[in-house]
Every structure is written in structure tokens, then in C-alpha cells.
C-alpha positions in Angstrom: 36.8 25.9 -20.0 35.4 22.9 -17.9 32.9 25.5 -16.6 32.1 26.9 -20.1 31.8 23.0 -21.9 29.5 21.7 -19.0 27.8 25.0 -19.4 27.3 24.4 -23.4 26.2 20.5 -22.9 23.8 22.2 -20.3 21.8 25.0 -22.8 22.2 22.2 -25.7 20.5 19.0 -23.4 18.2 22.1 -22.7 17.4 23.1 -26.2 19.4 26.3 -27.0 20.5 27.3 -30.0 24.2 28.1 -30.8 24.1 31.0 -31.1 21.5 31.7 -27.3 24.3 30.1 -26.8 27.3 32.4 -27.9 25.2 35.4 -25.8 25.2 34.1 -22.8 28.7 33.1 -22.9 29.5 36.3 -23.9 28.3 38.0 -20.8 29.6 36.0 -18.8 25.5 34.5 -18.2 26.0 30.6 -17.3 22.2 29.5 -16.4 21.1 27.0 -15.1 18.7 24.0 -16.4 15.8 25.2 -15.5 16.8 28.2 -16.9 18.1 27.7 -19.7 14.7 25.5 -20.9 12.8 28.9 -20.1 15.2 30.7 -21.7 14.8 28.2 -25.3 11.2 28.5 -24.8 11.6 32.3 -25.3 13.6 31.2 -29.0 10.9 29.8 -30.0 8.8 34.0 -29.5 10.3 34.2 -33.2 8.8 30.9 -35.1 5.4 32.3 -36.9 3.2 29.9 -34.8 5.3 29.9 -31.6 3.9 31.8 -28.5 4.2 34.8 -27.3 3.9 34.4 -23.2 6.5 32.7 -21.6 5.9 31.2 -17.9 8.1 30.9 -15.3 7.0 30.0 -12.0 6.3 28.2 -8.4 8.1 27.7 -5.6 10.3 30.7 -3.9 14.2 31.0 -4.3 13.6 29.2 -8.1 15.7 31.9 -9.5 13.1 33.1 -11.7 13.8 36.8 -11.3 17.5 35.7 -12.2 16.8 34.6 -15.9 14.2 37.3 -16.6 16.6 40.1 -16.9 19.7 37.4 -18.2 17.0 36.3 -21.1 15.6 40.1 -21.7 19.5 41.6 -21.1 21.5 39.0 -22.4 19.9 37.3 -25.1 17.4 39.2 -26.8 18.8 42.9 -26.5 22.5 41.2 -27.7 21.3 39.9 -31.2 18.0 42.8 -32.1 19.5 46.6 -32.0 17.7 48.4 -30.5 15.5 47.0 -28.9 12.9 48.2 -26.0 12.3 46.0 -23.2 10.0 47.1 -19.9 10.9 45.0 -16.5 7.6 45.4 -14.1 7.9 45.3 -10.6 5.2 45.5 -7.6 6.8 48.4 -5.7 8.8 50.6 -6.8 12.0 51.5 -5.0 12.2 47.2 -4.1 12.5 47.1 -8.1 15.1 49.1 -8.9 17.4 48.0 -6.1 16.7 44.1 -6.9 17.3 45.7 -10.7 20.8 46.9 -10.1 21.9 43.8 -7.8 20.9 42.0 -10.8 22.8 44.6 -13.2 25.8 44.1 -11.3 26.4 40.4 -11.3 24.9 39.7 -14.8 26.7 42.3 -17.4 29.8 43.5 -16.1 31.1 41.6 -19.6 28.3 43.6 -21.7 29.2 47.3 -22.4 26.0 49.4 -21.2 25.3 52.9 -19.5 22.7 52.3 -16.5 21.0 55.5 -14.5 19.6 54.9 -11.6 16.9 57.3 -11.4 15.5 57.4 -14.5 15.2 53.2 -14.3 17.2 52.6 -17.4 19.8 50.8 -18.7 21.6 51.2 -22.6 23.3 48.4 -24.1 25.9 50.2 -26.5 23.4 48.8 -29.9 21.1 50.7 -28.3 18.5 48.3 -27.1 17.8 49.4 -23.7 15.5 47.2 -20.9 13.2 50.6 -18.9 12.1 49.5 -14.8 9.2 50.0 -14.2 7.0 49.3 -11.1 3.0 48.9 -10.3 3.1 50.2 -6.8 -0.9 50.4 -7.4 -2.5 49.9 -10.3 -3.1 52.3 -11.3 0.5 52.8 -11.9 0.0 50.6 -15.1 -1.5 53.4 -17.1 1.4 54.8 -17.1 2.5 53.2 -19.9 -0.3 52.7 -21.5 0.1 54.0 -25.3 3.8 53.2 -25.5 5.1 50.8 -27.7 7.8 48.0 -26.0 9.1 44.4 -28.3 9.7 42.8 -25.1 7.5 43.1 -21.1 8.6 41.5 -18.6 6.5 41.0 -14.9 7.8 39.9 -12.5 5.3 38.7 -9.9 2.6 38.9 -11.8 -0.2 37.5 -10.3 -0.5 40.8 -7.7 -1.9 42.0 -11.1 -5.6 41.6 -11.9 -6.2 40.0 -15.2 -7.8 43.4 -16.7 -4.6 45.3 -15.5 -2.4 42.2 -16.9 -4.5 42.5 -20.0 -3.7 46.3 -20.3 -0.2 46.1 -20.3 -0.2 43.7 -22.9 -1.5 45.7 -25.3 1.7 47.6 -25.3 3.4 45.0 -26.3 4.0 45.6 -30.1 6.7 46.4 -32.5 8.1 46.6 -36.1 11.5 45.2 -35.2 14.0 43.7 -38.7 16.3 40.8 -36.9 18.9 40.6 -38.5 17.9 37.4 -41.6 15.2 39.9 -42.3 12.1 38.6 -40.8 10.0 41.1 -37.9 10.4 41.0 -33.8 7.2 38.6 -32.8 6.7 40.7 -30.0 6.4 38.6 -26.5 6.1 39.2 -22.9 7.8 37.0 -20.1 6.3 36.2 -16.6 7.8 35.2 -13.5 6.0 34.5 -10.1 4.7 32.5 -7.5 1.0 31.4 -6.3 -1.3 33.2 -5.0 -2.2 36.4 -4.9 -4.8 38.3 -6.6 -4.1 37.0 -10.0 -3.7 33.3 -9.2 -6.8 32.2 -11.1 -6.2 34.1 -14.3 -2.2 33.5 -14.3 -3.5 29.9 -13.7 -6.2 29.4 -16.4 -3.8 31.2 -18.5 -0.7 29.2 -18.0 -0.8 26.4 -15.4 -3.5 24.5 -17.4 -2.6 24.6 -20.7 0.3 22.9 -19.7 -1.0 21.0 -17.3 -3.4 19.5 -19.9 -0.6 19.3 -22.8 -2.0 21.8 -25.1 -0.2 24.9 -24.6 -0.3 27.1 -27.8 0.0 30.9 -26.9 1.8 30.1 -23.6 4.8 28.5 -23.0 5.0 27.5 -19.1 7.9 25.8 -17.2 7.8 24.9 -13.3 10.2 26.2 -11.2 11.0 24.8 -7.4 13.8 25.6 -5.0 15.8 23.0 -5.2 16.3 24.0 -9.3 18.9 26.4 -7.6 21.8 25.7 -6.2 22.7 28.9 -4.9 20.1 29.4 -2.6 21.4 29.3 1.0 20.6 26.1 2.5 19.0 28.0 5.2 16.4 29.3 2.7 14.5 25.2 2.0 14.6 25.0 5.4 12.7 27.8 6.0 10.0 27.1 3.7 9.4 23.3 4.6 9.4 24.8 7.7 6.0 26.7 7.4 3.3 25.2 9.2 1.0 23.6 6.7 -1.2 25.1 4.6 -1.5 26.7 1.8 1.5 28.9 1.7 3.7 25.7 2.7 2.2 24.3 -0.7 3.2 27.2 -2.7 5.9 28.9 -2.0 7.5 25.4 -0.9 7.1 22.7 -3.8 5.1 25.5 -6.5 1.6 24.1 -6.4 -0.6 26.4 -8.4 -3.8 23.6 -6.8 -3.9 25.3 -3.5 -4.4 29.7 -3.0 -5.1 32.1 0.0 -8.4 31.2 0.9 -8.6 28.5 -0.8 -12.0 26.0 0.1 -10.9 22.5 -0.8 -7.6 22.6 0.2 -7.3 18.7 0.5 -7.8 18.6 -3.4 -4.5 17.5 -5.2 -4.2 16.4 -8.5 -2.0 14.1 -8.5 -4.6 12.1 -5.9 -8.2 13.0 -7.1 -7.5 12.6 -11.0 -7.2 9.4 -13.1 -6.5 9.5 -16.2 -8.3 6.6 -17.3 -11.2 4.3 -15.8 -12.6 1.1 -16.6 -16.1 1.6 -16.6 -17.5 -2.3 -16.0 -16.1 -1.4 -13.0 -19.3 1.0 -11.8 -22.2 -0.8 -9.5 -24.2 2.5 -10.0 -24.4 5.2 -13.0 -25.5 8.7 -12.0 -25.9 12.7 -13.4 -26.6 16.0 -12.4 -27.1 19.0 -13.9 -26.2 22.7 -12.9 -28.2 25.2 -15.3 -28.0 28.3 -17.1 -27.6 29.8 -20.5 -25.6 33.1 -20.4 -24.3 31.2 -17.9 -23.2 27.3 -18.5 -25.6 24.8 -18.7 -23.0 22.0 -17.3 -24.0 18.1 -16.6 -21.7 15.7 -15.2 -21.7 11.9 -15.7 -20.7 9.6 -12.7 -20.5 6.6 -11.0 -19.5 4.4 -7.7 -17.2 1.1 -8.1 -17.8 -1.5 -5.6 -16.1 -0.3 -3.5 -17.7 3.0 -2.6 -15.3 5.3 -4.6 -17.3 8.0 -6.6 -15.3 8.9 -9.8 -16.7 11.5 -12.2 -16.3 10.4 -15.9 -17.5 13.1 -18.3 -18.6 16.1 -18.1 -20.7 18.6 -20.6 -20.4 22.5 -20.3 -22.3 25.0 -22.9 -23.5 28.2 -22.8 -26.0 30.0 -25.2 -27.9 26.5 -26.2 -31.2 25.6 -25.9 -32.4 22.0 -24.1 -32.6 20.4 -27.3 -29.1 20.4 -28.3 -28.2 19.8 -24.6 -30.2 16.8 -24.9 -28.2 15.6 -28.3 -24.5 15.9 -26.2 -25.9 13.8 -22.9 -27.3 11.3 -24.7 -23.9 11.7 -26.9 -22.2 11.7 -24.1 -23.4 8.5 -22.4 -22.5 7.0 -25.5 -19.0 7.2 -24.8 -19.8 4.9 -22.0 -20.8 0.9 -21.5 -22.4 -0.7 -18.3 -21.0 -3.4 -16.2 -22.5 -6.3 -18.9 -20.3 -4.4 -21.8 -23.6 -2.1 -23.7 -23.7 1.3 -24.0 -25.1 3.9 -21.6 -28.1 4.9 -22.2 -30.5 7.3 -19.9 -32.9 4.3 -18.2 -29.6 2.7 -17.4 -28.9 6.4 -14.6 -29.7 5.6 -11.1 -30.3 9.3 -10.9 -30.8 13.0 -12.8 -30.3 15.9 -10.9 -30.8 19.3 -11.4 -30.5 22.6 -9.3 -34.3 24.3 -7.9 -34.2 26.7 -10.5 -34.8 23.8 -13.3 -38.3 23.3 -11.5 -39.0 27.4 -11.2 -42.6 28.0 -13.2 -41.3 31.2 -16.2 -43.8 33.4 -17.1 -45.7 31.4 -19.8 -46.0 28.3 -17.2 -43.7 25.8 -17.8 -40.3 24.4 -16.3 -36.9 24.0 -18.5 -37.7 20.7 -16.6 -40.5 20.1 -18.3 -39.1 21.0 -21.5 -35.8 18.3 -20.8 -39.0 15.7 -19.9 -40.1 15.8 -23.1 -36.7 15.0 -24.8 -36.9 12.8 -22.8 -34.7 13.5 -19.5 -36.6 13.3 -16.0 -35.2 15.3 -13.8 -34.8 14.8 -10.0 -34.3 17.8 -7.7 -31.2 17.7 -5.5 -30.5 18.5 -2.2 -29.3 22.6 -2.4 -27.9 22.9 1.2 -25.0 24.6 0.5 -22.9 24.1 3.2 -23.6 20.4 3.8 -23.5 19.9 0.2 -19.7 21.0 0.2 -18.9 19.1 3.5 -19.9 15.9 1.6 -17.2 17.1 -1.0 -15.1 17.5 1.2 -15.6 14.3 3.4 -15.2 12.0 -0.2 -11.7 14.1 -0.9 -10.1 12.6 1.8 -7.0 14.0 2.9 -4.5 13.1 1.0 -1.8 15.8 2.6 -2.0 14.2 6.0 -0.1 11.0 4.3 -0.7 7.0 5.0 -1.8 7.2 8.4 -4.6 9.7 8.0 -5.6 7.7 4.7 -6.5 5.1 6.6 -9.2 7.3 9.3 -10.0 9.4 5.7 -9.3 7.8 2.5 -10.3 9.6 -0.7 -13.0 8.5 -2.4 -13.6 11.0 -4.7 -12.3 10.6 -8.1 -12.0 12.3 -11.6 -11.3 11.5 -14.9 -8.5 14.3 -16.3 -11.5 15.0 -19.4 -13.9 16.5 -16.9 -11.5 19.7 -17.3 -13.5 22.0 -16.3 -14.3 21.0 -13.0 -10.8 19.8 -12.4 -9.8 23.9 -13.1 -12.7 25.2 -11.0 -12.3 23.1 -7.7 -9.1 24.2 -6.9 -9.9 28.0 -7.9 -13.0 28.0 -5.2 -12.9 30.2 -2.3 -14.5 30.4 1.5 -17.6 33.0 1.2 -16.1 35.8 3.4 -19.0 36.2 5.2 -20.2 32.4 6.2 -16.6 30.3 5.6 -18.7 27.1 5.3 -20.0 27.8 2.2 -17.8 28.4 -1.2 -17.9 32.2 -2.3 -19.8 32.2 -5.7 -18.3 32.8 -9.0 -18.5 33.7 -12.9 -17.6 32.2 -15.2 -15.6 35.1 -16.4 -11.6 37.1 -16.8 -10.7 33.4 -18.3 -12.1 31.8 -15.0 -14.3 28.3 -14.8 -16.9 29.5 -12.7 -18.6 27.2 -9.7 -21.4 25.5 -12.5 -19.6 22.2 -12.7 -18.8 22.3 -9.2 -22.5 23.0 -8.5 -23.2 20.1 -10.3 -20.8 18.3 -8.2 -22.3 19.2 -5.0 -26.2 18.5 -6.6 -24.1 14.8 -7.4 -23.1 13.8 -4.0 -25.8 15.5 -1.8 -28.3 14.1 -2.8 -29.2 10.4 -1.9 -31.8 8.1 -3.6 -34.0 8.0 -1.2 -34.3 11.8 -1.7 -35.0 11.7 -5.0 -37.4 8.9 -4.8 -39.5 10.9 -1.9 -39.0 14.0 -4.1 -40.3 12.7 -7.0 -43.1 11.2 -5.5 -44.6 14.1 -3.2 -43.2 16.6 -5.8 -41.7 19.0 -3.2 
């Protein structure tokens, strides 16, 4: 009874409702705190304006798989007769064995039938869970066209965004709840950082969570220490991993890192700032990466008296003509002050650089740069050396991963205001070019991922020095 009361108290603190707590007690599924937080988020899917996707992920060993089956079987399936659920995991044999192990732990107190051959678990009220798999991505097509009230996806980042979107179309329902309302279909996913789906999952779940702007999604971070049932040696093995993306992803659940990541020294807790006093700036500058179908991105930055560079604002839009961009650029500058307390204007910028395509002659003989010049914005040609440009960004990011001693030698000198959301989103996702490891692999803004437009603007800004701007303007080169 003491154990049960402790569980009730913990579940209430996590936000679980009375009937949900009763369901877990009836099943003897005594979830841990972080798992209960995820279950409370799952119940928000019942609300008309609630989320439709719950993500639970991060470090390995956080108890994610245990939670997923407990939520689907011990809670959802018990309160709605005839509920039809699909549990997907990469590799069929692994899923069947994993499903069988968890079933024996979770559902001993819940009458049910299980067919290992069919991978089908059926409760006495007719609710059922199908254990599916996607050994190859094309296996997802086997489930298309079938209706499921709940879909659970383990190791979600092993799926591409296209296949995730495909299986999402199967999540639909007409079930009626005991109170007369219609069941809202939902997707639960668990995963670790990394994998082919890292970028889309981060964009869909992690960025809204970090920006505190969640609407259709809720994300619950998982940590190794959340699971008290982990073998003590397991954490030691994770801690023993060589420093790199695997240790940061699997031990710390760091979503700002991935295999092949170019900017491995980017740390959100170090490089992203919530506030910046404009009066600290001793020099202001801006950079533009041009696009029409692609985004046009303009970054506003400054240098303080200690030589630190702060990117304090960004403008990013597509399918806009220069007139609209010029108006938005002026509005962006007007949000900031000089160290004399005056509104920042174009004339206060020491340099405003842009990529080479802005200065290329179009079919009518004009240039985009000339259009901006007529609008009062004088652009200078940026240094277009990609390798040295990215190297300069890496240099300014410093070596925060290596601790205090390294910071004394290579301290971070490049910081980003949190309002620069597109730039902050893109930097951790950029990868090494497999054909030229010193360069960043070029990506477009697609599949919900930010592309490299904002990063290119940053490269122009930090790689182009004041003297270069003057020489290029005088020589026209």
C-alpha cells in the first residue's frame, strides 16, 4: 500500500488524471516520474485543441519503450473498447521479441490473448495492439490505407520524413469515448538523437519544445538517470564512449548533435543568449543571402568591446521582391539602438555584405544589388571562400565541449540571440560534405528543415573583413 500511495502522489505531481492513475494501478504498471509526465501529455490529446503527436526521446536507457506500450495498452486500450493500435519498430524479429518481453512485464494483471505469429495482442474489451515493423522503409507501405486509432513508433528517427508522413495518414478514427465524445487519433513516438530522421524529428518536436511554442506536438526529454532500473554498468558504458556525437546523443540526449555534424562545438546552453544590451556594441554589420524561391536571409550582428560577435536579429522570407525585404530590413534595424541610445539605421552599419549572386547580371542587364541600391541599401561583395568561411565560424564558436582549460585557449566568441530562430535551427543540422570534408554539405529548405541560407549569411558576415569590403567596393571585384 505504501508503494501504491507513493505512485499515486508521483502521478498527481506529473499531471495524470484520476482515471488514468486507476488504469495504471489496475495493470500494476507503476511508471516512473518522466514516464508519467509523458502519459499526462498523452491525455492532452483528448482535448479539442490539444496535441496530436507526443514525442519521448533523448538519451538511451530512459525507459521509453516501456512507457510506450504501457500508455497504449494499460491506459488507452482499457478505457476505449475496440481501440485499434499499431506499434511500429525497425526490424521485425527484434520488435516481436521486444514486444513479448514487455508484454509479460506490463500485462500480467490485464486479461488478454497474444498471438506471437500474428504479432497481435487482444484485450477482453476488443482493443488490440498490432506489432508491426519496417525493416526496410518500403515496408511502411504495407500499412497504408489501414485505419488505426493510435500509432506508436519506436526509433522514429530511423524513418525518413516522407515515410513518417505516409504512416501518419493512417492515424484516423471514428471511435466514441464513454462520455460521448469522439476519440482523437494520436501518434506516440520514442527515439534517440541521430539517424536518417534526426533533422525532421528535431524540427517537428525539439525546436517547438525548446522555443516553448508547442501546439500540435509535445516533447518529453528522456535521460539515463530517469530510469532507476538501469544496470549501473550501463551508464558507465555510455560515459566511457569517446567524446563525440554518440556520447552527446546517447548519454546526454543532446539534439544539437548528430553523426556527420559539421558544427560539433555548437552548444545551445553556451552560444544562445536570451538577452543582449545593444549599447555594448562598438560596431554593427549585416549580411544577406539572396533567394526568391529559396529564402532571402538577412542577419544583423555586432561586435562588443571584448571582440565577441553577437548575431542579434534575423529576417527570413521567400517569394518576396526587394521592396518588401528593404522595408523589413529597416524595421529590423529600428528594433535596436546604437551605444548613444539612438535608433539604429543603415548608415550606422560598418558593412552590409551579400553573396556573389546578388551582383550577377540578369537577362535584362541589371543586378539584384542595383535594385537594393535604388532602395537605399548599399551592399558589398562578401568573401565567398566556403572552406575558410566555415573555418572562421568554427574558430569563433570556440571549444566549449572541452571545459574550462580549453576555453582559456579557445573561448567562445560567437553568440546568437534566441530570436534568430532560423539560424539556431540550421547550424546543428548541417553536415560535412562527403566529397569535401572541410566544407558544409549544401541543403535546401525542405522537409521541415531550415536549409543552409541562414548559415551562408553568417559565413559571409564573419569571413568578410572591413578592409575586404572597402577594396571590393573601390575595385568592383
